[in-house]
N, C-alpha and C positions, 0 to 999 in steps of 0.2 A: 504494500500500500504506499501512498504517498507520505503519510506520517512516518512509517517505518524507515523509508528512504531518508527523509529529513533527519530523523533522530539518529540514525547510523552516521550519516555525514557530519551532523553537528557534534556527535561524540568524538569522531575522528579530529574535527577542528579544535574541540575543547582540549584533547590530549596534545595537540600540536601547539597549542597556545600556552602550555604550561612552562615552567623553568624560568620564571622571572619576566614574562612578557606583561606589560601594563597597557591597559586600554586607554587610548588617547581620545578617541570620539567615535560615535556611530552616526551614519547618515542612512535614513530610510528613504529610498527612491519611490516616487509616486508620479508617473507621467513626467519624469525628469530627463531633460536633454543630456545631462552629464551628472556625475558624482565626482567631486573634487575634494582632495585633502591637501591643505597648504601648511606652511610652517614646519616642514621636515627640518629638524635640527641636526647639526654636527654632533657626532659622538654616539649616535643610535643606529641600530638596524630596525627597519620597520616591516610590518606584515599587514596586509589588508585581507580580512576574511570576507567572502562574498556568500551570502546566505539567501537563497531562493530568489535570484535575479532573473527577471523575465523581460525580453524585448517586447515592445509594443507591436512590432512588425515580425511576421514569421520568418524563420529561416535565415537569421542574421548572425554575424559574429561580434562578439564583444572584444573591444581593444582598450589599451591604455596608452597614455602619452605621459612623459615626465616633463616637468617644468623647472625653469631656473628663475632666479631673481624674486623680488618681493611682490611683483604684480600677479602672477608669474607669467613668463613666456613659455608656451608649451612647444617642445621640440617635435618636428615632423621629418627629421632626417637624423642620420648618424646612428641608427639602430642596427645592430647585427643580431638578428633573431633566428634561431633554429627551432622548429616545431616538431613534434612527434605526436601523433594521435592515433587512437583506436576508435574507429566509427562503425558500429555494427560489428560486422565480422572482417572488416577491412582495415589494414594498417597503413598509416601514412607516416612517412619520416622524411627528414632532410629538407623540408620546405624552408624558405628563407624570405625575410621581409625586412625592409629598411626604413619604413615610415612610421612604425608603431610597435607596440608590444601586443602580440596576439594573446588573448585569453580564452578564446573558444573558436570553433569553426562554423557551425551551421545549427544553431540553436533554434528550437521551435518556440512558439509564443503561448502554448496552452498551460494551464496550471501545473500539470504533471511533467512539464519539460523544463523546470526550473534549474538554474546553474548554481552550483556550490563550488567553492574552491579558496585558494589563497595565493597571494602574490607576495613574494619577499623582495625587499629592497635593501641591498647590503651598502652600508656606509655612504648614504647619499650626500653627506656634507663634505666628502673629500673632493680633492682637485684632480683626482685620477679617473681612469675609466670606471664606469659604474656597471655593476652586475645586478640583474633582476631574474627571479625565475617564477613561473606560474604553474600551478597544478589545479585543474578544474575537471568537473563532470557535469553533463547536461544531456538532454535529449533533443532530437530533431523533430520535425513535424510528422514523421513516420514511426515515431516511437523507438528509434535506434538510439542506443546510449553511445555518448562520445566521452572518452577519457582524453584529456588533452594535457600536454606538458611543453612548456617552452623555456629556453635559456636565452636571455637577452643581455647583450653588452650595449651600453650607450657610450660612444667613443668621445663624446664631448668631456672636456676637463673642467667645466664649471659646476660647482656644488648644486645638486638637485634640491629643490625646495617644495615640490609639489607633485602629485600624481593625479591624473583625471581619467575616468572610465566612461566609455560611450559605446553604444552600438554602431555598426557601419552605417545604419540609416534608421530613422525613428527613435522614439524615446526609450528610456529605461522605464518599463511599465511599473515594475515593483521590485523590491528586494532591499536587503539590509547590507551595508558595507561598513565593516568594523576596522578601524585603524589601531594597531598595537605597535609598541615599541619595546626594544630591550637595550 
């Protein structure tokens, strides 16, 4: 059932969130164009947990952009992203993107097709190359489960101060996005 799936994934996220992680803030999306977290500070690693995210438009992918500066300016280049995913019974690997961080591939918009996962941002305040990874699970509009994993390097050397989530088109219909730090 949907509640069992949600409880299982939430249990995994709860376990992953242990070991000194502190909650910074939670944003609940409701017909939101984006979800943004600003004020990422030097000296911390960050994790964003995504719980029950749904796109308003069917069969869309979720992506993230990192930002620099106080305003911030969101970067649309200098990403080196390698994806691997299992979709239904098909494996995909070795895909590459340069304009964003991939979070999912082809998510459906029905209540049972919600996305769960986490994104880790390592030492965003440094002036070195930045490393992020993403682990998510969702369903497409045909009921196929997608398990998604991505490793990302942003080759810019300016401190990262923000991260923004959005679907490739349409709004984020619903979902909770929780920012943690350690």
